[in-house]
C-alpha positions, 0 to 999 in steps of 0.5 A: 706684120700688118699689111694694107689691102693695096699692099696684099693685091700688090703681093697677089699681082706679082705673084700671079706675074711671076707665075705667068712669066714661068709659063710663058718662059716654059711652054715650049718645053712643057709643049715638047714633053707631051708631044714626046709622050704621045710619040712615044705611047703611039709607038709602042706596040703592046702584046697581049697574050690571052687565052680562050676566058680572056680574049674579049677583056684583052681586046677590051682593055687593048682599046681602052689603053692604046685607043688603036683598032686591034689585031687577034692573031693566033699563035703557033703551037710552038708559041703556046708551049711557052706563052701563058696568058696575060690575065690568068695561068692558062695557055695562050691562044691568041695574041692581041696587039697594035696593027 
């Protein structure tokens, strides 16, 4: 089917108008979803177990993933027995977590 330039412009305008109308109708849903995801991310308390070899990497990854200051604690002797490093199979010495 052959269309004139004027008809093509009209169809393009109509398509853009419909898209903008959809965005306007759904913007609150979109914003609410982003807020919900952000709140979930902040609410999660990330814990990473690390050996002596990987503690620097664990701290760097925590900051990169959570954008929060990491807390580094020693594991108790009991926890060391059953906890392995998140990056290798060695026994973990530290736990890195959020505040």
